[in-house]
C-alpha positions in Angstrom: 57.9 22.1 1.6 58.2 19.7 -0.9 61.9 19.9 -1.1 63.9 17.7 0.4 67.1 19.2 1.6 70.8 17.6 1.7 69.4 14.3 1.3 71.1 13.5 -2.4 72.5 10.3 -1.5 69.5 8.9 0.2 67.1 10.2 -2.5 69.9 8.2 -5.2 69.3 5.2 -3.0 65.6 5.0 -2.8 65.3 6.0 -6.6 67.7 3.1 -6.9 65.5 0.8 -5.5 62.5 2.1 -7.1 64.3 1.5 -10.6 65.2 -2.0 -10.0 61.7 -2.9 -9.0 60.9 -1.5 -12.3 62.9 -3.5 -14.3 61.6 -6.8 -12.4 63.9 -7.0 -9.6 63.3 -6.4 -5.8 65.0 -3.6 -3.4 65.1 -3.4 0.3 66.2 -1.1 2.5 66.2 0.3 6.1 66.5 3.1 6.9 67.7 4.1 10.6 68.0 7.3 12.4 66.8 8.7 15.7 63.5 10.8 16.5 62.8 13.5 14.1 66.0 12.7 11.8 63.6 12.6 8.3 62.6 9.4 8.0 59.2 9.7 7.2 59.7 12.6 5.0 61.8 10.6 3.0 59.1 7.6 2.4 56.9 10.1 1.8 59.1 12.0 -1.1 59.3 7.7 -2.2 55.7 7.5 -2.0 55.1 10.9 -4.1 57.9 9.3 -6.6 56.1 6.0 -7.1 52.6 7.3 -7.3 52.3 6.6 -11.0 53.5 3.6 -11.9 53.5 1.4 -8.4 50.8 0.0 -6.5 51.8 1.3 -2.9 50.9 -0.4 0.6 52.0 1.3 3.5 51.8 1.0 7.3 52.8 3.1 9.8 53.3 1.6 13.3 52.5 3.0 16.5 53.7 1.8 20.4 50.1 0.7 20.9 49.8 -1.4 17.9 53.0 -3.2 18.9 50.7 -5.7 21.1 48.6 -6.7 18.3 49.7 -9.4 16.4 49.8 -9.3 13.1 48.7 -5.7 13.0 51.0 -4.4 10.3 50.2 -7.9 8.2 46.7 -7.3 8.2 47.0 -3.6 7.0 49.0 -4.4 4.4 47.9 -7.7 2.9 44.3 -7.3 3.2 43.9 -5.4 -0.2 45.5 -8.5 -1.6 43.7 -11.5 -0.1 42.1 -11.9 -3.5 45.0 -13.5 -4.4 44.8 -16.3 -1.4 43.8 -19.2 -3.9 47.0 -19.2 -6.0 48.7 -20.1 -3.0 49.4 -23.9 -1.8 46.9 -25.5 0.4 48.9 -25.2 3.7 49.9 -21.5 3.3 46.1 -20.3 2.4 45.2 -21.7 5.5 47.8 -20.6 7.7 47.1 -17.2 6.3 43.4 -17.5 6.4 44.1 -18.4 9.8 45.5 -15.2 10.9 42.9 -13.5 8.9 40.0 -15.0 10.8 39.0 -16.3 7.4 39.7 -20.2 8.9 39.2 -21.7 11.8 42.2 -24.8 13.5 42.6 -26.1 16.7 46.2 -25.2 16.7 48.0 -21.7 16.0 49.4 -21.5 12.8 52.6 -22.0 12.2 54.4 -18.6 11.8 57.3 -19.9 8.7 54.2 -20.9 7.0 52.3 -17.5 7.1 55.6 -16.0 6.2 55.8 -18.1 3.2 52.1 -17.2 2.1 52.7 -13.6 2.6 55.7 -13.7 0.1 53.6 -15.5 -2.0 50.7 -13.2 -1.9 52.9 -10.1 -2.7 54.7 -12.0 -5.6 51.5 -12.8 -6.8 50.4 -9.3 -6.7 52.9 -7.8 -8.2 52.3 -9.9 -11.4 50.3 -6.7 -12.4 52.5 -3.8 -11.9 55.4 -2.9 -9.2 54.7 -2.9 -5.6 56.1 -0.5 -3.3 55.6 -1.2 0.4 56.4 1.0 3.2 56.5 0.7 6.7 57.0 3.7 9.4 58.4 3.3 12.9 59.3 0.0 12.1 60.3 -0.3 15.5 56.8 -0.1 16.7 56.0 -3.5 14.5 54.2 -6.1 16.6 56.6 -9.1 16.8 54.4 -11.4 14.4 54.6 -9.0 12.1 58.3 -7.6 12.0 59.0 -11.1 11.9 57.3 -12.2 8.5 58.1 -9.2 6.7 62.1 -9.5 8.0 61.7 -12.9 6.1 60.2 -11.8 3.1 62.6 -8.8 2.8 65.2 -11.5 2.7 63.9 -13.8 0.4 62.7 -11.5 -2.4 65.2 -10.9 -5.3 63.2 -10.9 -8.4 59.9 -9.8 -8.0 59.2 -6.0 -8.9 58.9 -5.3 -5.4 60.5 -2.5 -3.0 60.7 -2.9 0.8 61.4 0.3 2.9 61.2 0.7 6.8 61.9 3.3 8.8 63.3 2.5 12.1 65.2 3.6 15.6 67.5 1.4 17.2 65.4 -0.2 20.0 67.5 -2.2 22.2 64.5 -3.6 24.2 63.0 -5.3 21.3 64.3 -8.1 19.3 65.5 -6.2 15.7 64.1 -8.8 13.4 65.3 -6.4 10.5 69.3 -7.0 11.4 71.0 -8.0 8.7 69.1 -6.1 5.9 70.8 -3.3 3.7 70.3 -0.1 5.5 71.2 3.6 5.4 71.6 5.5 8.0 70.1 9.1 8.5 71.7 11.5 10.6 71.2 15.1 10.8 71.3 17.6 8.0 74.8 19.1 7.5 75.0 22.9 8.4 74.2 24.2 4.8 71.1 22.2 4.2 70.1 22.6 8.1 70.3 26.2 7.5 68.4 26.0 4.2 65.5 24.0 5.8 65.1 26.3 8.9 65.0 29.5 6.0 62.3 27.8 4.2 60.1 27.1 7.3 60.5 30.5 8.9 57.9 32.7 7.0 59.0 36.4 8.0 62.8 37.3 8.4 65.4 35.1 10.0 68.5 36.3 11.5 71.5 34.7 10.5 73.4 34.2 14.1 69.6 32.8 15.4 69.8 30.2 12.4 73.5 29.2 13.1 72.4 28.7 16.5 69.3 26.7 16.2 71.1 24.8 13.6 73.8 24.1 16.2 71.4 23.4 19.1 69.6 21.3 17.0 72.2 18.9 15.4 70.5 19.6 12.0 68.0 17.1 13.2 65.0 18.4 10.7 62.1 17.9 13.0 63.6 19.7 15.5 64.5 22.9 12.9 60.7 22.6 11.6 59.2 22.6 14.9 61.8 25.4 16.3 59.8 27.3 13.4 56.9 26.8 14.7 57.7 27.5 18.1 59.9 30.5 18.4 58.3 33.7 17.8 59.0 36.5 15.2 60.7 38.4 17.4 63.1 35.5 18.8 63.7 34.3 14.6 64.6 38.0 14.1 67.0 38.2 16.8 65.0 40.8 18.5 64.3 38.3 21.5 66.3 35.9 23.0 66.2 32.0 22.3 64.9 29.8 25.2 67.8 27.7 26.6 67.8 24.7 26.1 66.1 24.3 22.7 63.4 22.0 22.6 64.6 18.6 21.9 63.2 14.9 22.8 61.2 15.1 25.7 60.9 19.0 25.7 59.8 18.3 22.4 56.8 16.2 23.1 55.8 19.2 25.9 55.9 21.5 23.0 53.4 19.0 21.3 51.3 19.0 24.6 51.2 22.6 24.8 49.8 23.0 21.2 47.0 20.2 22.3 46.0 21.9 25.3 45.9 24.7 23.4 42.7 23.9 21.7 39.2 23.5 22.4 38.1 20.5 24.8 36.3 18.9 21.8 39.5 19.0 19.7 41.2 17.7 22.6 39.1 14.8 23.4 39.5 13.8 19.9 43.1 13.8 19.7 42.8 11.7 22.9 40.4 9.2 21.3 43.0 9.2 18.0 45.7 8.5 20.4 44.0 6.0 22.5 42.3 3.6 19.1 45.1 1.1 18.0 42.8 0.7 14.7 43.4 4.2 13.3 40.0 3.9 11.6 37.9 6.9 11.4 34.3 5.1 11.7 36.0 4.1 15.0 36.6 8.0 15.8 32.9 8.8 14.7 31.1 6.1 16.7 32.9 7.5 19.8 32.4 10.7 19.2 28.6 11.4 20.4 29.3 9.7 23.6 32.6 11.7 24.0 31.1 14.9 23.0 32.7 15.4 20.1 31.9 15.4 16.2 33.4 15.9 12.3 33.8 19.3 13.2 36.0 19.5 16.3 38.6 17.7 13.6 39.3 21.0 12.0 41.2 22.5 14.8 43.7 19.7 14.7 44.0 19.4 11.0 44.5 23.2 10.8 47.6 22.8 13.0 48.7 20.0 11.1 48.7 17.6 14.3 46.6 14.8 12.3 44.9 14.1 9.3 41.8 12.1 9.0 41.3 10.6 5.4 41.3 6.6 5.2 42.9 6.2 8.2 44.0 8.4 11.2 47.5 9.6 11.2 49.4 11.9 13.4 51.7 14.2 12.0 54.7 12.7 14.0 54.2 9.8 16.6 55.6 11.9 19.3 52.5 13.8 19.2 50.3 11.0 19.7 52.4 9.8 22.6 52.1 13.3 24.2 48.5 13.6 23.6 47.9 10.3 25.3 50.1 10.4 28.1 50.0 13.9 28.7 46.0 13.4 29.3 45.0 12.7 33.1 44.2 9.0 33.7 40.3 9.7 34.6 40.4 10.9 30.8 42.3 8.0 29.2 39.9 5.4 31.5 36.8 7.1 30.4 37.9 7.2 26.4 39.0 3.9 26.8 35.6 2.6 28.1 33.6 4.0 25.2 36.1 2.5 22.5 35.2 -0.6 24.1 31.3 -0.4 23.7 32.1 0.8 20.1 34.4 -2.6 19.8 31.3 -4.6 20.9 29.2 -3.1 18.7 31.6 -3.4 15.7 31.5 -7.4 16.8 35.4 -7.0 17.7 35.3 -9.1 21.3 39.2 -9.0 21.8 39.4 -5.4 21.1 37.0 -4.8 23.2 38.6 -6.7 26.3 41.3 -4.9 25.6 39.9 -1.5 25.9 38.2 -2.8 29.1 41.5 -3.4 30.7 43.1 -0.2 29.5 39.9 1.5 31.3 40.6 -0.7 34.9 42.1 1.1 37.4 41.2 -1.4 40.1 41.6 -5.1 40.2 38.8 -6.7 38.8 38.4 -10.7 38.0 35.6 -10.4 35.9 37.9 -8.3 33.3 40.5 -10.2 33.8 38.7 -13.4 33.2 37.4 -12.1 30.1 41.1 -11.0 29.0 42.1 -14.8 29.4 39.1 -15.8 27.0 40.5 -13.0 24.9 44.1 -14.3 25.0 43.2 -17.7 24.2 41.0 -16.6 20.7 44.2 -14.0 19.7 46.6 -17.3 20.4 44.6 -19.7 18.4 45.0 -17.0 15.6 48.8 -17.3 15.7 48.7 -13.6 17.3 51.2 -14.8 20.5 52.7 -11.3 21.1 48.6 -10.1 21.4 48.3 -13.5 23.7 51.1 -12.1 26.2 49.8 -8.6 26.5 46.3 -9.6 27.3 47.6 -12.0 29.6 49.8 -9.4 30.8 47.0 -7.2 31.8 44.8 -10.0 32.9 47.3 -10.8 35.7 47.4 -7.0 36.4 43.8 -6.7 37.4 44.4 -10.5 39.2 44.0 -9.7 43.2 45.1 -13.1 44.0 48.7 -14.2 44.2 48.5 -17.6 42.7 46.1 -16.8 39.9 48.1 -13.7 39.4 51.0 -15.5 38.9 50.1 -18.0 36.7 48.5 -15.8 34.4 52.0 -13.5 34.4 53.6 -17.4 33.8 50.8 -18.0 30.6 52.4 -14.5 29.8 55.8 -15.3 29.6 55.8 -18.4 27.8 53.3 -16.6 24.8 56.2 -13.9 24.8 58.4 -16.6 23.8 56.8 -18.8 21.4 55.9 -14.7 19.7 60.1 -14.4 19.6 60.5 -11.9 22.6 63.3 -13.5 24.9 63.7 -9.9 26.6 60.3 -9.2 27.4 59.1 -13.4 28.4 62.2 -13.2 30.6 60.8 -10.0 32.4 57.4 -11.6 32.7 58.7 -14.7 33.7 60.9 -12.8 36.3 57.7 -11.4 37.9 55.7 -14.5 37.6 59.5 -16.0 39.6 58.4 -14.1 42.5 55.9 -16.6 43.4 57.6 -20.0 45.1 55.2 -21.4 47.1 54.2 -24.1 44.6 56.4 -27.1 43.3 54.3 -27.7 40.2 54.4 -23.7 39.5 58.2 -23.3 40.0 58.9 -26.4 37.6 56.6 -24.9 34.7 58.9 -21.7 35.5 61.9 -23.4 34.5 60.2 -25.0 31.4 59.5 -21.8 30.0 63.3 -20.5 30.9 64.5 -23.3 28.8 62.1 -21.9 26.1 63.4 -18.2 26.7 67.0 -20.1 26.7 66.4 -22.3 22.8 65.2 -18.7 21.6 68.2 -17.3 22.3 70.7 -20.1 21.3 71.6 -21.8 24.3 70.5 -25.5 24.0 72.9 -26.3 27.4 71.4 -23.7 29.4 68.1 -25.4 27.9 68.7 -28.7 29.1 69.9 -27.8 32.4 66.6 -25.4 32.9 64.6 -28.7 31.7 66.3 -30.4 34.2 65.6 -28.6 37.0 61.7 -28.2 35.7 61.6 -32.2 35.8 63.3 -32.5 39.3 61.1 -30.2 40.9 57.9 -31.7 39.3 58.5 -35.0 39.7 56.9 -35.5 43.4 53.7 -33.6 42.3 53.4 -34.3 38.8 55.4 -37.0 37.4 53.8 -37.4 34.1 54.8 -34.0 32.9 58.0 -34.3 34.7 58.7 -37.1 32.2 57.4 -35.6 29.2 59.6 -32.7 29.8 62.6 -35.4 29.9 62.2 -35.9 26.3 62.4 -32.2 25.6 65.7 -32.3 28.0 66.7 -35.1 25.8 66.7 -33.6 22.4 68.3 -30.5 23.8 71.0 -32.6 25.3 71.5 -34.3 21.6 72.2 -30.9 20.0 74.2 -29.8 22.5 76.5 -32.9 22.0 80.0 -32.8 23.0 80.2 -29.0 23.9 77.3 -29.8 26.7 78.7 -28.6 30.3 78.7 -31.1 33.2 75.0 -31.1 34.2 73.6 -30.8 30.6 74.6 -33.7 29.0 72.5 -36.9 27.8 74.0 -38.3 30.7 72.4 -36.0 32.9 69.6 -36.6 31.4 69.8 -40.1 32.0 70.5 -39.9 35.5 67.6 -37.6 36.0 65.4 -40.2 34.6 66.6 -43.1 36.7 65.7 -41.0 39.8 62.1 -40.1 38.3 61.1 -43.9 37.9 57.6 -44.1 36.6 55.2 -45.2 39.7 53.7 -48.7 39.6 50.4 -49.2 38.0 51.1 -45.9 35.4 51.0 -46.6 32.2 54.0 -46.2 30.0 53.8 -43.9 27.0 56.3 -44.1 23.9 58.0 -41.3 25.6 58.8 -43.0 28.7 60.0 -46.0 26.5 62.4 -43.7 24.7 63.6 -42.1 28.1 64.5 -45.6 29.4 66.0 -46.8 26.4 68.3 -43.5 25.9 69.2 -44.0 30.2 70.1 -47.8 29.4 72.4 -46.5 26.6 74.2 -43.7 29.1 74.3 -45.6 32.1 75.0 -48.8 31.2 76.4 -49.0 27.5 75.0 -50.0 24.4 75.4 -53.9 24.5 72.6 -54.1 27.7 70.9 -51.1 26.1 70.4 -52.6 22.7 66.9 -54.5 23.0 65.5 -51.4 24.8 66.8 -49.4 21.9 65.3 -51.4 19.7 61.9 -51.8 21.5 62.0 -47.6 21.5 62.5 -47.2 17.9 59.2 -49.6 17.3 57.9 -47.9 19.6 57.7 -44.5 18.2 57.2 -46.3 14.5 53.7 -47.3 15.7 53.3 -44.0 17.4 50.0 -42.1 16.0 50.5 -39.5 13.8 47.9 -36.8 16.6 50.8 -37.8 19.3 51.5 -34.6 20.8 55.1 -35.0 21.2 55.7 -36.9 17.7 58.3 -35.1 16.5 60.3 -35.3 19.6 59.6 -38.8 19.3 61.0 -39.2 16.0 64.0 -37.2 15.9 64.9 -39.3 19.2 64.3 -42.4 17.4 66.5 -41.3 14.1 69.3 -40.6 16.8 68.6 -44.2 18.3 69.0 -46.2 15.1 72.1 -43.9 13.9 73.6 -45.5 17.5 72.6 -48.7 16.3 73.7 -48.4 13.2 70.5 -49.5 11.6 70.7 -47.0 8.4 66.9 -48.9 7.2 65.0 -47.9 10.0 66.6 -44.3 10.3 65.8 -43.9 6.3 62.2 -44.8 7.5 61.9 -42.9 10.6 63.8 -39.6 9.0 61.2 -39.6 5.8 58.1 -40.2 8.0 59.2 -37.1 10.6 59.7 -35.5 6.9 56.2 -36.0 5.8 54.6 -35.5 9.1 56.4 -31.8 9.7 55.4 -31.3 5.7 51.9 -31.6 6.3 51.6 -29.9 9.6 53.6 -26.9 8.1 56.1 -27.2 11.1 59.6 -25.3 10.3 61.4 -26.4 13.1 60.2 -30.2 13.1 61.1 -29.4 9.2 64.3 -28.7 10.2 64.9 -31.8 11.8 63.7 -33.8 9.5 66.1 -32.4 6.9 68.9 -32.9 8.8 68.0 -36.6 9.6 67.2 -36.9 5.6 70.3 -35.6 4.1 72.4 -37.7 6.3 70.4 -40.6 5.8 71.0 -40.4 1.6 74.5 -39.0 2.3 75.5 -42.4 3.8 73.6 -44.7 0.9 75.6 -42.5 -1.6 72.6 -40.5 -3.0 74.4 -37.5 -2.9 72.3 -35.4 -5.3 69.3 -36.0 -3.1 71.0 -35.6 0.0 72.5 -32.2 -1.3 68.9 -31.1 -2.0 67.9 -32.1 1.4 71.2 -30.1 2.7 70.6 -27.5 0.1 66.8 -26.9 1.4 67.8 -26.7 5.3 70.6 -24.2 4.3 67.6 -22.1 2.7 65.2 -22.2 5.5 67.9 -21.3 8.2 68.4 -18.2 6.1 64.9 -17.5 5.6 65.3 -17.4 9.4 68.0 -15.1 8.9 70.7 -17.4 10.3 73.5 -19.6 8.3 73.8 -23.3 8.7 77.4 -24.9 6.5 77.0 -28.0 7.9 75.7 -29.9 4.6 77.4 -28.1 2.3 80.8 -29.1 3.7 79.7 -32.9 3.9 78.9 -32.5 0.2 81.8 -30.8 -0.7 84.0 -33.7 0.8 82.4 -36.2 -0.8 82.4 -34.6 -4.2 86.2 -34.0 -4.0 85.9 -30.3 -3.5 88.5 -30.1 -0.8 89.7 -26.7 -0.9 86.4 -25.6 -0.4 85.4 -28.4 2.1 88.6 -27.0 4.8 87.1 -23.5 4.1 83.7 -24.9 5.2 85.2 -26.9 8.0 86.3 -23.6 9.8 82.8 -22.0 9.4 81.1 -25.2 10.7 83.4 -25.3 13.6 83.0 -21.3 14.6 79.3 -21.7 14.0 79.0 -24.6 16.3 81.2 -22.9 18.9 78.7 -20.0 18.7 75.9 -21.5 18.8 76.3 -24.3 21.4 75.5 -27.0 19.0 78.2 -29.6 19.5 76.0 -32.2 17.2 77.8 -30.6 14.3 81.1 -31.5 15.4 81.2 -35.0 15.3 79.8 -34.4 11.5 82.8 -31.9 11.2 85.1 -34.6 11.5 83.8 -37.4 9.7 83.9 -34.9 7.0 87.4 -34.3 7.5 88.1 -38.1 7.7 86.1 -38.6 3.8 88.7 -35.9 2.6 91.8 -37.4 3.9 90.3 -41.1 2.8 89.6 -39.9 -0.5 93.4 -38.7 -0.9 94.7 -42.2 0.5 95.9 -39.9 3.8 95.1 -42.6 6.2 96.9 -41.3 8.9 95.2 -38.2 9.1 92.1 -40.0 8.2 92.4 -42.1 11.1 93.1 -38.8 13.6 90.4 -36.8 12.4 87.7 -39.2 13.3 89.5 -40.9 16.2 88.4 -38.6 19.1 84.2 -39.3 18.2 84.6 -42.9 17.7 83.2 -44.8 20.3 80.3 -46.8 21.6 77.8 -43.9 21.8 78.7 -42.2 19.0 76.2 -41.3 15.9 79.1 -41.9 12.9 78.8 -45.7 13.1 78.7 -46.0 9.4 82.1 -44.7 9.5 83.4 -47.6 11.3 84.5 -49.7 8.7 86.2 -46.1 7.2 88.2 -46.1 10.2 89.6 -49.9 10.2 91.0 -48.8 7.0 92.3 -46.0 8.0 93.8 -47.7 11.5 95.3 -50.7 9.3 96.9 -48.6 6.2 98.6 -46.2 8.9 100.2 -49.0 10.7 97.4 -48.8 13.7 97.1 -52.8 14.1 95.8 -52.8 17.8 93.6 -49.7 17.3 92.2 -51.4 14.0 91.4 -54.6 16.0 89.7 -52.5 18.5 87.5 -50.9 16.1 86.6 -54.3 14.5 85.4 -55.6 18.2 83.2 -52.6 18.2 82.0 -53.5 14.5 81.3 -56.9 15.5 79.4 -56.5 18.9 77.4 -53.7 16.6 76.4 -56.0 13.5 75.5 -59.0 16.0 72.8 -56.5 17.6 72.3 -54.8 14.4 72.5 -57.4 11.6 71.4 -55.3 8.7 72.6 -55.9 5.1 75.0 -52.7 5.5 76.8 -53.6 8.9 77.4 -57.3 7.6 78.8 -55.7 4.7 81.0 -53.4 7.0 82.1 -56.3 9.0 83.1 -58.5 6.3 85.1 -55.9 4.7 86.6 -54.9 8.0 87.9 -58.3 8.6 89.2 -58.1 5.2 91.1 -55.4 6.2 92.7 -56.9 9.1 93.3 -60.7 8.4 96.7 -61.9 7.3 95.6 -64.9 5.4 94.7 -63.5 1.4 92.6 -66.5 1.1 90.1 -65.7 4.1 90.4 -61.9 2.9 89.3 -62.5 -0.7 86.7 -64.4 0.7 85.4 -61.6 2.8 85.8 -59.0 0.3 83.6 -61.0 -2.0 81.2 -61.5 1.1 81.1 -57.7 1.9 80.0 -56.8 -1.9 77.5 -59.4 -1.7 75.9 -57.8 1.5 76.5 -54.6 0.1 74.2 -55.1 -3.0 71.4 -55.1 -1.1 72.1 -51.9 0.9 70.0 -49.0 -0.2 72.3 -46.6 -2.4 75.8 -47.4 -4.5 78.0 -46.1 -1.7 78.7 -49.0 0.3 79.2 -51.5 -2.5 81.2 -48.8 -4.4 83.6 -48.7 -1.6 83.6 -52.5 -1.1 84.7 -52.9 -4.9 87.2 -50.3 -4.3 89.1 -51.4 -1.3 89.0 -55.6 -3.0 90.3 -54.0 -6.1 93.4 -52.4 -4.2 94.1 -55.3 -2.7 94.1 -57.4 -5.9 96.3 -55.0 -7.2 98.9 -55.4 -4.2 98.3 -59.3 -4.8 99.6 -58.4 -8.1 96.2 -60.1 -9.7 96.1 -56.9 -12.1 93.6 -58.2 -14.6 90.9 -59.3 -11.6 91.8 -55.6 -10.0 91.1 -53.9 -13.1 87.9 -55.4 -13.0 87.0 -54.2 -9.1 88.4 -50.8 -9.7 86.4 -50.0 -13.2 83.3 -51.3 -11.0 84.0 -49.3 -8.2 84.9 -46.1 -10.5 81.6 -46.5 -12.4 79.6 -46.2 -9.1 81.6 -43.3 -7.9 81.4 -41.3 -11.1 77.8 -41.7 -11.2 76.9 -40.5 -7.7 79.2 -37.7 -8.2 81.9 -38.7 -5.2 85.2 -37.3 -7.3 87.4 -37.7 -4.4 87.0 -41.4 -4.2 86.8 -41.5 -8.3 89.9 -40.2 -8.3 91.7 -42.3 -5.9 89.7 -45.2 -7.9 91.2 -44.0 -11.1 94.9 -43.5 -9.8 94.6 -47.6 -9.0 93.4 -48.0 -12.1 96.2 -46.1 -13.8 98.8 -48.2 -11.4 97.2 -51.4 -12.7 98.0 -50.9 -16.4 94.7 -49.4 -17.2 93.4 -46.1 -18.0 90.2 -44.1 -18.4 88.8 -41.9 -21.3 89.9 -38.6 -21.0 88.3 -36.4 -18.6 86.2 -39.2 -17.2 87.2 -37.8 -14.0 88.4 -34.3 -14.4 87.2 -31.2 -12.7 83.9 -29.6 -14.2 82.7 -26.1 -14.3 80.0 -24.4 -12.5 82.1 -22.2 -10.4 80.8 -19.3 -11.5 77.5 -20.0 -10.2 76.1 -18.1 -6.8 75.1 -20.4 -3.9 71.8 -19.5 -4.6 71.7 -20.0 -8.8 73.5 -23.4 -8.0 70.9 -24.8 -5.5 68.3 -23.5 -7.8 70.1 -25.3 -10.7 70.4 -28.7 -8.7 66.9 -28.8 -8.5 65.9 -27.7 -11.8 68.5 -30.8 -13.3 66.8 -32.9 -10.9 63.2 -32.4 -12.4 61.8 -30.1 -9.9 59.3 -27.3 -11.3 60.0 -23.8 -11.0 56.9 -23.6 -8.5 58.7 -27.1 -6.3 62.1 -25.1 -6.5 60.4 -22.0 -5.0 58.6 -24.1 -2.3 61.7 -26.0 -1.1 64.1 -22.8 -1.1 61.3 -20.7 0.2 61.8 -17.9 -2.8 59.3 -16.9 -5.0 58.8 -18.4 -8.6 59.8 -15.2 -10.1 62.8 -15.4 -8.0 63.3 -19.2 -9.4 62.8 -18.1 -12.7 65.4 -15.3 -12.6 68.2 -17.3 -11.2 67.1 -20.0 -13.6 67.8 -17.9 -16.6 71.2 -16.9 -15.1 72.1 -20.4 -14.7 71.3 -20.9 -18.6 72.9 -18.3 -19.8 76.4 -18.8 -17.3 76.5 -22.3 -18.3 75.4 -22.3 -21.8 72.7 -24.8 -21.7 69.5 -24.3 -23.3 67.6 -26.8 -21.8 66.6 -28.8 -18.5 67.7 -32.0 -19.9 71.2 -30.2 -20.6 71.6 -29.4 -16.9 70.6 -32.7 -16.0 73.6 -33.7 -18.1 76.0 -31.5 -15.8 73.9 -32.4 -12.7 77.1 -32.8 -10.5 79.3 -29.9 -11.8 76.7 -27.4 -10.3 78.9 -25.6 -7.6 78.8 -22.3 -6.6 82.0 -20.3 -6.5 
């Protein structure tokens, strides 16, 4: 039955995916359909069509392996481990740890494992196209599913085709969501009839055929099994058909009856195969003597096509495996698992032995539970959080003591949260939370609840749970309670202005104040940070300034091995921004970046990229800021999400106003959906930049007025707001902002703020002589600032003032200087405003000096690649920064050269500020 009936569209899509790989491109497809819809048959057809010229790796997921983390990855990548030396060291080490080739003190970062997997497959596809097939992908373990989905999203020009076959499974996280899909439904009436006819060896009555087709809904498996199950008399119409037809669970009963009709030895072989998650024939034959079967027992099962034993043991359909396993008496299942545990011990698979021992246990057993605990630790250290959670949950089930059982359930819930399974984590946590006799335990339950909230994108709920945890823990473990408050502080920063009552930064401060450090207990750096942030929100910046500086200094000297280093650095970056200290922000942000890169930590790297990008932005190093924002966006895309904030800020400063307005809507929608209120202040800042660069002062003031205050994160915009207020006739508001800036500069006398203060005073004074001195003072201060932005703005505003004072020659000098700086940094909006002022001052610029330029025909990904190449990055460096393969980078770069009609990276660099996307 090699013919596929009624699947022309499906075959066309699959053939096209193979043809793309033959041309050096990539193809990804998820076949979605219910049980028996023909997904596996389509994979078989695809595999046969690719056998001549593709290297093929295939993994058929089974439910029992869903608890073994990285199980699929092991099978898919093990043939390619010879390529490991080609990977960057952090990636090689992470993947080596997963495969047990390296030992580390902490689990590998899953993002690094994903990058390594992409690199490994990409390197393997150098020889010939690679076809990667995953059947029953809904049963993939969480770790493998997340990694394979990452790889699928980052493929583009890699001669790799990936095809997944999956059912919808509402109880599991769907990591494949968003990938290209093809629905595989029942066959139409004609195709279903022809399939049934081909499966029936004898006569088939037309009426019977039509009734079977209608009853099965065209489900191919049900049609084929009906041909097997129905008698010749029923098929020929001489005997009545069963009512109802065997579908779904009834189909499982058909398989079970078929298995029960086999000899006892064969039934035991089938059960052993179903109980063994490795599908390794060697395991089967080792277990045979003890269980009473040998290779001859397989003949009857293979004759009935129930399973095949080749390099692996494979059931004809997962429903057969399920029917055989769950249809066997409990005593038989436990005996088989006990024997498989002995086999695992002989093979040195200690964790698999513990897994089988747990399955073999029918009563509480502290000894087995303790062994499961040890296995869970080893499994976790390989990065297999799913497997660790499963082992801990089984350990809890075997634990008779209620407190010990609860602690193991809690650990299982936490491991599931880290694995990225919020549904399973919540179910385990709900069971664990039933035990409430221990305040410390109750606090830890809330901490895990917070992690689940973070996983589901609810930062405010996470903050609230962390505060609850700290209050519960305070009387029994003040050290842990205050460490948790550092976590709460970072979460509250993310929520920003969208935080509801009870989950704001002030809420964190009030909780910190209610849980003081006991006399005699040594204060950690986290305590210093907490007290500083508390003082800011309860006492105001005036009284908190010294504590903030003390906190920043403490973080600066924190050891790289500190367990909370990333959270402390993120908090200190926020404190530096509140203080207006651009120098310290730059130092701490880049340290965060370096530490995250050294440890290969994805989430801290996301924070680092955000902070470093903003630091470079306010310095006017737009190319570097755009590179960092590009990497931040690429990281988010690789995780299956989107982030538009960086693109908005860059578009605003580049003078791409229509693009900025569209992106502003996307940013606001994203912030509202995710509760990430921190984005809104930067959204309003971008709007201020857009309006100010067009001399729309009223609109510029109103865009940011609601965000500017003593505790705001946009202190670098205070002088811009003074300008907008002054030039829109809001003198009182301008003086209020000036007072705020004065206090800030007194507390943080860095050149940037001192120059801002001088410019703001010049803008608000009525004395021309004093104004000129202040403008000159501003420029001198800003000459000592890292980056050209502040200096360019001071020259610009000074030049505009000079023109209004009718000193046109002096004005032209200042405006030309400003324009050169703006043009060099790519700030075309302010360059255009300066050019208008120059024209009004009787000067003109060379034609095209600030004209909008092409490049908008590039895709967003092409534009990112082009910008990095223009900045001097190699293809390998670009691939690492954008989480792509080197082949994909090369492909995009060739398209960029063709679209822009450039022939070298030097020519590309000359068009750096024009490399935008459509």
